[in-house]
C-alpha atoms as one frame of an Amber mdcrd trajectory, in Angstrom:
protein
 -24.294 -35.531 -55.422 -22.016 -34.684 -58.295 -22.854 -32.832 -61.474 -22.086
 -34.405 -64.838 -21.930 -33.759 -68.574 -20.632 -30.700 -70.371 -22.149 -27.707
 -68.559 -20.389 -25.021 -70.584 -23.402 -24.286 -72.810 -26.310 -24.355 -70.373
 -29.195 -21.944 -70.995 -32.015 -21.665 -68.451 -34.964 -19.345 -69.081 -37.522
 -18.006 -66.622 -40.280 -15.440 -67.040 -37.933 -12.421 -67.049 -34.438 -13.892
 -66.937 -31.966 -15.861 -69.008 -29.248 -17.733 -67.143 -26.312 -18.905 -69.266
 -23.072 -20.655 -68.486 -20.470 -18.039 -67.631 -18.515 -16.903 -70.669 -15.323
 -14.797 -70.708 -17.376 -12.037 -72.381 -19.271 -11.715 -69.056 -16.123 -10.975
 -67.054 -16.090  -7.169 -67.252 -19.723  -6.748 -66.167 -19.369  -9.333 -63.423
 -16.187  -7.700 -62.136 -17.808  -4.246 -62.128 -20.764  -5.411 -60.015 -19.119
  -7.934 -57.648 -18.002  -5.323 -55.130 -17.367  -5.445 -51.385 -20.999  -4.662
 -50.539 -22.241  -7.542 -52.705 -19.612  -9.907 -51.284 -20.270  -8.962 -47.650
 -22.379 -12.060 -46.974 -20.832 -14.271 -49.648 -18.191 -16.956 -49.084 -15.826
 -15.109 -51.452 -14.146 -11.720 -51.619 -14.293  -9.586 -54.774 -11.548 -10.215
 -57.286  -8.811  -7.586 -57.081  -8.618  -7.104 -60.846 -10.345  -7.997 -64.069
  -7.300 -10.107 -64.928  -7.780 -12.138 -61.731 -11.436 -12.749 -62.669 -10.453
 -13.747 -66.205  -7.939 -16.259 -64.799 -10.589 -17.685 -62.463 -13.054 -17.902
 -65.348 -10.660 -20.129 -67.279 -10.783 -22.567 -64.354 -14.578 -22.297 -64.219
 -14.835 -23.065 -67.940 -12.662 -26.143 -67.521 -14.772 -27.318 -64.565 -18.013
 -26.714 -66.493 -16.765 -28.649 -69.527 -15.856 -31.517 -67.182 -19.301 -31.395
 -65.558 -17.855 -30.565 -62.143 -19.476 -27.186 -61.468 -21.859 -24.697 -63.060
 -21.291 -20.930 -62.992 -24.141 -18.914 -64.509 -24.569 -15.320 -65.634 -28.042
 -13.889 -65.015 -29.423 -11.379 -67.531 -32.766  -9.751 -68.234 -34.257 -11.589
 -71.194 -35.833  -8.481 -72.704 -32.700  -6.316 -72.759 -29.705  -8.554 -72.049
 -28.786  -6.379 -69.061 -26.410  -8.090 -66.608 -28.242  -8.753 -63.333 -25.950
 -11.063 -61.387 -24.538 -14.547 -61.070 -25.774 -17.903 -59.868 -24.297 -21.345
 -59.533 -24.894 -25.035 -59.019 -22.402 -27.137 -57.117 -21.860 -30.692 -55.883
 -22.998 -31.461 -52.319 -23.163 -34.413 -49.945 -25.536 -37.307 -50.495 -28.286
 -36.801 -53.048 -28.243 -33.006 -52.697 -26.884 -30.190 -54.852 -25.993 -26.676
 -53.674 -27.070 -23.425 -55.279 -26.524 -19.739 -54.646 -27.068 -16.315 -56.152
 -25.929 -12.727 -56.063 -27.787  -9.843 -57.687 -26.151  -6.478 -58.437 -27.157
  -3.681 -56.088 -29.198  -1.705 -58.626 -31.331  -4.780 -59.458 -32.083  -5.936
 -55.914 -35.621  -6.006 -54.509 -37.172  -6.822 -57.895 -37.558 -10.567 -57.248
 -34.762 -11.551 -59.632 -32.920 -13.600 -57.000 -35.831 -15.888 -56.179 -36.761
 -16.163 -59.853 -33.206 -17.166 -60.788 -32.853 -19.702 -57.949 -36.249 -21.212
 -58.778 -35.182 -21.551 -62.427 -31.890 -23.251 -61.462 -33.749 -25.610 -59.102
 -36.298 -26.534 -61.787 -33.618 -27.135 -64.431 -31.328 -29.112 -62.108 -34.251
 -31.156 -60.739 -35.107 -32.326 -64.246 -31.488 -32.963 -65.272 -29.920 -34.478
 -62.137 -32.884 -35.592 -59.983 -31.419 -34.548 -56.603 -33.446 -35.060 -53.435
 -33.180 -31.310 -52.791 -30.837 -28.330 -52.748 -28.689 -26.711 -50.105 -28.776
 -22.926 -49.991 -26.291 -21.521 -47.409 -27.072 -18.026 -46.126 -25.328 -15.820
 -43.566 -27.969 -15.350 -40.860 -27.624 -11.543 -41.057 -28.667 -11.633 -44.734
 -32.396 -11.399 -44.104 -33.230 -10.869 -47.793 -31.609 -14.193 -48.725 -33.298
 -15.907 -45.781 -36.659 -14.648 -47.068 -35.749 -15.858 -50.579 -35.045 -19.380
 -49.267 -38.262 -19.428 -47.239 -40.286 -18.151 -50.217 -39.015 -21.147 -52.208
 -40.053 -23.599 -49.461 -36.660 -23.786 -47.792 -36.223 -24.920 -44.219 -33.127
 -24.595 -42.036 -31.430 -27.982 -41.682 -28.191 -26.885 -40.044 -25.704 -24.141
 -39.312 -21.985 -23.631 -39.733 -19.478 -20.873 -39.170 -18.045 -18.982 -42.130
 -14.729 -17.219 -41.969 -13.185 -15.556 -44.987 -10.094 -13.418 -45.247 -10.585
  -9.889 -43.913 -13.997 -10.573 -42.374 -15.408 -11.505 -38.998 -16.660 -15.018
 -38.409 -20.300 -15.268 -39.417 -23.006 -17.832 -38.732 -24.487 -19.473 -41.791
 -27.935 -21.030 -41.931 -28.088 -24.027 -44.236 -31.455 -24.094 -45.936 -32.739
 -27.124 -47.766 -34.852 -26.207 -50.784 -37.159 -28.828 -52.247 -36.619 -30.002
 -55.803 -39.101 -29.012 -58.478
């Protein structure tokens, strides 16, 4: 399923979090927190410089305006503190794909599951997908628990290889829509 409409001004609120379309003003905080430890189980490697992230963000903004992809910044609603990033992406059939990363100092507070649940609820109302794919490296037990907490079931596996890393097995969870 594809996304559609201008997604450059999306705001999604949950109990403790505000998720907004990525803005260039978010680049410095995102760059500072998206380190090698965070990226270990992700499909991407950390950007090598703030300038590289800013260049990538220009592409993201263009894709969001065109309704092709959604990159979100996750912040605490009460303080505006940067917590992490989430996204919503096109997928096969009537499905969409979502993902999350939470900065190290904010992990284990339930922000990841709260953010993913908020994205799923918003996207379910806007796009009406049959469900959501949530790929997780099988070694990432915290993300596996997050998917299972949200009603996810494993529907497949695939291998993930990124530059500078060993090949890893990914579990493809299917999360139900809201």
